[in-house]
C-alpha positions in Angstrom: -67.1 -4.5 -2.3 -66.7 -8.2 -3.4 -65.6 -10.6 -0.8 -64.2 -12.6 -4.4 -62.2 -9.8 -5.2 -60.1 -9.8 -2.3 -60.0 -13.4 -2.1 -58.5 -13.6 -5.5 -56.5 -10.6 -5.2 -54.8 -12.5 -2.1 -54.1 -15.4 -3.7 -52.2 -13.5 -6.6 -50.7 -11.3 -4.2 -47.3 -10.8 -5.7 -48.6 -9.8 -8.8 -51.2 -7.4 -7.3 -48.0 -5.9 -5.0 -46.0 -5.3 -8.1 -48.8 -3.8 -10.2 -49.6 -1.4 -7.1 -45.6 -0.7 -7.4 -45.8 0.2 -11.2 -48.9 2.1 -10.7 -47.2 4.1 -8.1 -44.1 4.6 -10.0 -46.5 5.8 -13.0 -48.1 8.4 -10.5 -44.7 9.8 -9.9 -43.7 10.1 -13.6 -47.1 11.4 -14.7 -47.3 14.1 -11.6 -50.4 12.3 -10.6 -51.1 13.1 -6.6 -51.2 9.6 -4.8 -53.5 9.4 -1.6 -51.8 6.8 0.3 -48.5 5.0 -0.1 -50.1 1.8 1.4 -49.8 -1.1 -1.0 -51.9 -3.5 1.0 -55.1 -2.0 1.9 -58.1 -4.7 1.9 -60.7 -2.8 0.1 -61.9 -2.4 -3.7 -58.7 -1.1 -4.4 -56.5 -3.8 -3.5 -53.7 -4.1 -5.9 -54.0 -0.7 -7.2 -52.4 2.7 -5.4 -55.0 5.3 -4.4 -54.6 8.4 -6.5 -56.1 11.4 -7.7 -57.9 10.9 -11.4 -55.3 12.0 -14.3 -56.5 15.2 -15.9 -55.6 14.6 -19.6 -56.3 11.5 -21.6 -52.3 10.9 -22.3 -51.9 10.7 -18.9 -55.2 8.5 -18.1 -53.8 6.0 -20.8 -50.6 5.9 -20.0 -51.5 5.4 -16.2 -54.0 2.4 -17.4 -51.9 0.7 -19.9 -47.9 1.0 -18.8 -48.1 -1.1 -15.5 -50.1 -3.7 -17.2 -47.7 -3.9 -19.9 -45.0 -4.5 -17.4 -46.7 -7.0 -15.4 -47.3 -8.7 -18.8 -43.9 -8.9 -19.9 -42.3 -10.2 -16.5 -45.1 -12.1 -16.1 -45.0 -13.9 -19.7 -40.8 -14.7 -19.0 -41.8 -16.2 -15.8 -44.7 -18.2 -16.8 -42.9 -19.4 -19.8 -40.2 -20.6 -17.6 -41.9 -22.5 -15.2 -44.3 -24.3 -18.0 -41.1 -25.3 -19.9 -39.7 -26.9 -17.0 -42.8 -28.4 -15.6 -45.1 -29.0 -18.7 -42.5 -29.7 -21.7 -39.5 -30.8 -19.9 -41.9 -32.9 -17.3 -39.6 -32.2 -14.3 -41.3 -33.5 -11.3 -40.5 -33.3 -7.4 -38.8 -36.6 -7.6 -36.2 -37.8 -10.1 -36.8 -41.6 -10.3 -33.6 -41.9 -12.7 -31.1 -40.7 -10.2 -33.4 -41.6 -7.0 -32.9 -38.0 -5.5 -35.3 -35.2 -5.0 -35.5 -32.6 -7.9 -35.3 -29.1 -6.2 -35.4 -27.4 -9.5 -39.0 -28.5 -9.8 -39.7 -26.3 -7.0 -38.0 -23.5 -8.5 -40.3 -24.0 -11.9 -43.0 -24.2 -9.6 -42.3 -20.5 -7.9 -41.6 -19.3 -11.4 -45.1 -20.7 -12.7 -46.7 -19.3 -9.7 -45.3 -15.8 -10.2 -46.0 -15.7 -13.6 -49.9 -16.7 -13.1 -49.8 -13.7 -10.3 -48.2 -11.4 -12.3 -50.7 -12.0 -15.5 -53.7 -12.2 -13.4 -53.0 -8.3 -12.5 -52.5 -6.4 -15.7 -56.0 -4.7 -15.9 -56.6 -1.0 -14.5 -59.0 -0.5 -11.3 -62.8 -0.3 -12.9 -62.9 3.6 -12.1 -59.6 4.3 -14.0 -60.7 2.3 -17.1 -64.1 4.1 -17.0 -62.4 7.1 -16.7 -60.3 6.5 -19.6 -63.3 5.2 -21.8 -65.0 8.8 -20.8 -62.0 10.8 -22.1 -62.2 9.2 -25.1 -65.9 8.7 -25.9 -67.7 11.5 -23.4 -69.1 14.5 -24.3 -65.6 16.4 -24.4 -63.8 13.4 -25.9 -61.0 13.2 -28.0 -60.5 13.7 -31.5 -61.6 11.0 -34.2 -58.2 10.0 -34.7 -57.4 8.9 -31.2 -60.7 7.4 -30.7 -60.0 5.2 -33.5 -56.0 4.4 -32.3 -57.2 3.9 -28.9 -60.6 1.9 -29.2 -59.0 -1.6 -29.2 -56.6 -0.9 -26.1 -59.2 1.2 -24.1 -61.9 -1.7 -24.9 -59.6 -4.3 -23.6 -58.8 -2.4 -20.6 -62.4 -1.5 -19.8 -63.5 -5.5 -20.4 -60.4 -6.7 -18.5 -60.7 -4.7 -15.4 -64.6 -5.9 -15.1 -63.0 -9.6 -15.6 -60.6 -8.9 -12.8 -62.8 -7.4 -10.9 -64.9 -10.3 -10.4 -61.8 -12.7 -10.3 -62.5 -14.5 -13.5 -59.2 -14.4 -14.6 -57.9 -16.5 -11.7 -60.3 -19.1 -12.9 -59.4 -18.9 -16.5 -55.7 -19.4 -15.2 -56.4 -22.4 -13.3 -58.3 -23.8 -16.1 -55.0 -23.4 -18.6 -52.7 -24.8 -15.7 -55.1 -27.7 -15.7 -55.3 -28.2 -19.4 -51.4 -27.9 -19.7 -50.6 -30.5 -16.9 -53.3 -33.0 -18.7 -52.2 -32.4 -22.2 
């Protein structure tokens, strides 16, 4: 269990919480039994719902893919709105022209943080991603058509789940924000 993982998830707590919510909804929709409804448990599954493994390939793929897509969509919208206001329009905490505090800056800053938080939590748990990979390419793997069609999304989910597991995504997002601020 990595302390870096827990710290990374705590920094992006709104995104972790939303990812857990989407996973819980997908478990209900796909009829995957949920072990506990506690969203905040401080172990290697922080930001993920505790559930039994999906029995079929379509259920496993949808469970791994849909929650991440939902976090991506909402996160991209929030990140775009926050970045547009802060980096492109140049809104700061104080409006020097009018000699007043700029309260919209704080709204842009919250949107930027929420967008980054959601986008840092788009990948499944490593065990779920590896289960999906095994259902595709294991001994009793899927048909060749599914192996070809699902290779790129599955490979991205497996690689992304390892990146998220070691909190490299948070370092990348900090780098992008610093780059956006100075460029």
